[in-house]
C-alpha positions in Angstrom: -0.1 0.0 -0.2 2.9 2.3 1.2 4.3 2.1 -2.7 1.4 2.7 -4.0 1.4 5.8 -2.7 4.0 6.8 -3.3 3.9 6.5 -7.1 0.3 8.1 -6.7 3.1 11.6 -5.2 5.5 10.3 -7.7 3.0 10.7 -10.9 1.1 13.9 -8.8 4.4 15.8 -9.0 5.1 15.0 -12.3 2.1 16.3 -13.3 2.5 19.3 -11.7 5.9 20.0 -12.7 5.4 18.9 -16.8 2.0 21.6 -16.0 3.4 24.0 -15.2 6.9 23.6 -17.2 4.2 24.1 -20.1 2.8 26.8 -18.4 5.7 28.6 -19.0 6.5 27.7 -22.1 3.1 29.0 -23.2 3.4 32.2 -21.7 6.4 32.5 -24.0 5.5 31.6 -26.6 2.9 34.2 -26.9 4.1 37.0 -26.2 7.6 36.7 -28.1 4.5 36.2 -31.1 2.1 38.6 -30.0 5.8 41.4 -29.7 7.2 40.1 -32.7 3.5 40.8 -34.6 3.2 44.0 -33.5 7.2 45.1 -34.2 7.1 43.6 -38.6 4.0 45.6 -38.9 2.0 42.5 -39.5 -1.6 44.0 -37.5 -3.0 44.0 -41.3 -1.5 41.0 -42.8 -2.6 37.4 -42.8 0.1 36.0 -44.0 2.3 37.1 -42.2 0.7 36.3 -39.2 0.1 32.7 -40.2 4.1 32.6 -40.4 4.6 34.0 -37.1 1.6 31.4 -36.2 3.8 29.0 -37.8 6.5 29.5 -36.0 5.3 29.6 -32.3 3.8 26.0 -33.1 7.2 24.8 -33.9 8.7 26.2 -30.9 5.9 24.7 -28.8 7.1 21.1 -29.8 4.6 18.4 -29.4 2.2 20.5 -28.0 2.0 22.9 -31.6 -0.3 21.0 -33.3 -2.7 21.4 -30.9 -2.6 25.4 -29.9 -5.5 27.3 -30.6 -4.0 31.2 -31.9 -6.4 33.6 -31.1 -5.2 36.7 -32.7 -7.0 40.1 -32.2 -5.6 43.2 -34.0 -6.9 47.2 -33.6 -5.0 50.0 -34.9 -2.5 50.1 -31.5 -2.3 47.1 -30.2 -2.1 43.4 -30.9 -3.9 40.7 -28.7 -3.6 37.1 -28.6 -4.3 34.4 -26.1 -3.1 30.5 -27.3 -5.0 27.4 -25.5 -2.5 24.1 -25.2 -4.7 21.1 -24.0 -3.1 19.6 -20.3 -1.2 16.8 -20.4 -2.3 13.6 -19.1 -0.2 12.1 -16.9 -2.5 10.7 -14.4 -4.5 8.1 -14.8 -8.2 9.9 -15.2 -9.8 8.5 -11.7 -7.2 10.6 -9.6 -8.6 14.4 -8.7 -6.1 16.6 -11.1 -6.1 19.8 -13.2 -7.9 19.1 -16.6 -8.6 22.5 -18.1 -6.3 23.3 -20.8 -3.7 25.5 -20.4 -4.4 29.2 -21.5 -2.4 32.3 -22.0 -3.0 36.2 -23.1 -0.4 38.9 -24.2 -1.3 42.3 -25.4 0.9 44.5 -27.3 1.2 47.8 -28.4 2.0 48.2 -32.0 5.6 50.2 -33.3 4.8 52.8 -35.4 7.8 55.1 -37.0 6.2 58.4 -36.2 
């Protein structure tokens, strides 16, 4: 029984650490993509945003194809929300966070005056 409890706690710790690492990576990728879009005059260019999205998907690694990118562009800012499904480590019957990881970034557009 003690060994089973140890394994459950070990799996829970692995689940927690993987979730924290992925949340950190998603935060960094979201901010970098929004910053690139704001600084590259990509506000009105869907092709440039598609290139930035493809680059961000590559940076997310195996979670990239499942990521959902929601762009918002107005006159002076770029908003980006990225949602990535949380990787399952624990069996489904154990309580653990299962909500997707969602991060948002809003970056002011850089304009030459």
